[in-house]
C-alpha positions in Angstrom: 73.1 -12.2 -36.9 76.2 -14.6 -37.6 77.1 -16.8 -34.6 80.2 -18.9 -34.1 78.3 -21.9 -35.4 77.8 -19.7 -38.8 81.3 -19.3 -39.5 83.1 -21.8 -41.7 86.9 -22.5 -42.0 88.0 -21.5 -45.4 85.2 -19.0 -45.8 86.2 -15.9 -47.8 84.2 -12.4 -47.6 84.7 -9.2 -49.2 83.9 -6.0 -47.3 83.0 -2.9 -49.4 85.1 0.0 -50.7 86.3 3.1 -49.1 87.9 6.2 -51.0 90.8 7.7 -49.2 91.0 11.6 -49.4 94.1 14.0 -48.6 92.2 15.8 -46.1 91.5 12.8 -44.0 95.1 11.5 -44.3 96.3 14.9 -42.8 93.6 15.2 -40.2 94.2 11.6 -39.0 98.1 12.0 -38.9 98.1 15.4 -37.3 96.2 13.9 -34.5 97.8 10.4 -34.3 100.9 10.0 -36.4 102.3 13.6 -37.2 105.3 12.5 -39.3 106.1 15.0 -42.2 105.0 12.5 -45.0 101.6 12.2 -43.4 100.8 15.7 -42.8 102.8 17.9 -45.3 102.5 17.3 -49.0 105.8 19.3 -49.8 107.8 17.3 -47.2 106.2 14.1 -48.4 107.4 14.9 -51.9 110.9 14.8 -50.8 110.4 11.8 -48.8 111.1 8.1 -49.8 107.5 7.9 -50.7 107.5 11.0 -53.1 104.1 11.9 -51.9 101.7 12.3 -49.0 100.9 8.8 -47.9 98.3 7.6 -45.2 99.7 6.5 -41.7 99.7 2.7 -41.3 97.4 3.2 -38.3 95.0 5.1 -40.3 94.9 2.3 -43.0 94.2 -0.1 -40.0 91.3 2.1 -39.0 89.8 2.5 -42.4 90.0 -1.3 -42.9 88.4 -1.8 -39.3 85.6 0.3 -40.4 85.0 -1.7 -43.6 85.2 -4.9 -41.5 82.6 -3.6 -39.0 80.2 -2.5 -41.4 80.2 -5.9 -43.0 79.5 -7.0 -46.6 76.1 -5.6 -47.8 75.6 -3.9 -44.4 75.3 -7.4 -42.6 75.5 -7.0 -38.8 78.0 -9.2 -36.9 76.6 -8.4 -33.5 77.6 -11.8 -32.3 81.1 -10.7 -32.6 82.3 -9.8 -29.2 85.7 -8.2 -29.8 89.3 -9.6 -30.3 92.0 -10.4 -27.9 94.5 -8.9 -30.6 96.1 -8.8 -34.0 99.0 -11.0 -35.1 101.4 -10.4 -38.1 100.2 -7.0 -38.8 102.1 -5.7 -42.1 102.0 -2.7 -44.2 102.9 -3.8 -47.7 102.4 -0.6 -49.8 101.6 3.0 -48.9 98.0 4.2 -49.2 97.8 7.6 -51.0 95.0 10.1 -51.7 92.5 8.8 -54.1 93.2 5.1 -53.4 90.0 3.1 -53.0 90.4 0.5 -50.3 88.7 -2.9 -50.1 88.9 -5.6 -47.5 88.9 -9.4 -47.8 88.9 -12.0 -45.0 89.6 -15.6 -45.0 88.7 -17.8 -42.1 91.8 -19.9 -41.1 90.6 -21.7 -37.9 87.9 -21.9 -35.4 87.8 -23.3 -31.8 85.2 -23.3 -29.1 86.4 -21.7 -25.8 87.3 -24.5 -23.2 86.5 -22.3 -20.3 83.4 -20.2 -21.4 80.7 -22.1 -23.3 79.0 -18.9 -24.5 81.8 -18.1 -27.0 84.4 -19.4 -29.6 87.3 -18.0 -31.4 87.6 -17.5 -35.2 91.1 -16.8 -36.6 91.1 -15.0 -39.8 93.6 -13.3 -42.2 92.5 -9.8 -43.3 93.9 -8.3 -46.5 93.3 -4.6 -47.4 93.8 -3.9 -51.2 93.8 -0.7 -53.2 92.0 0.1 -56.3 94.6 -1.4 -58.6 94.5 -4.9 -56.5 97.7 -4.1 -54.8 97.9 -5.6 -51.1 98.4 -2.4 -48.8 98.0 -4.2 -45.6 97.4 -7.4 -43.9 96.9 -9.0 -40.5 95.8 -12.3 -38.9 93.6 -12.0 -35.7 91.2 -13.9 -33.5 87.7 -12.7 -33.2 85.6 -13.8 -30.2 82.1 -14.9 -31.4 79.0 -15.6 -29.2 77.8 -19.1 -29.5 74.3 -19.8 -30.3 73.9 -22.8 -28.2 76.3 -21.7 -25.3 73.9 -19.5 -23.1 
């Protein structure tokens, strides 16, 4: 288990791969973001994208799954959640057949001043497609349990 003390500023980690299918793009969008270019391949062909594309929220959800599963199945049970995401950007559309991968870089860490059992880790997340193109990024804080803060 990785605790707050185990995280290093500057640390870069890579998180698996995930292949995106047309069926899941449509299924997600039908439920959460039913815009024509997410749910209808014919309508998407006439859109500014020229083809079916995943909702940005779907891209964020797929990225989160890779992040939670961890590199090599590593378990980050000391992670206690996040107070939010900053600087969320969708750089390129995600299309059926894309293989996504996630990379994080730790930008900063600080112990909580009010709660001795936790600290905050600020990281930049980048999601890339199989061609290495940046498709999404965010900066977020994660709350980590401190090993010696019980």
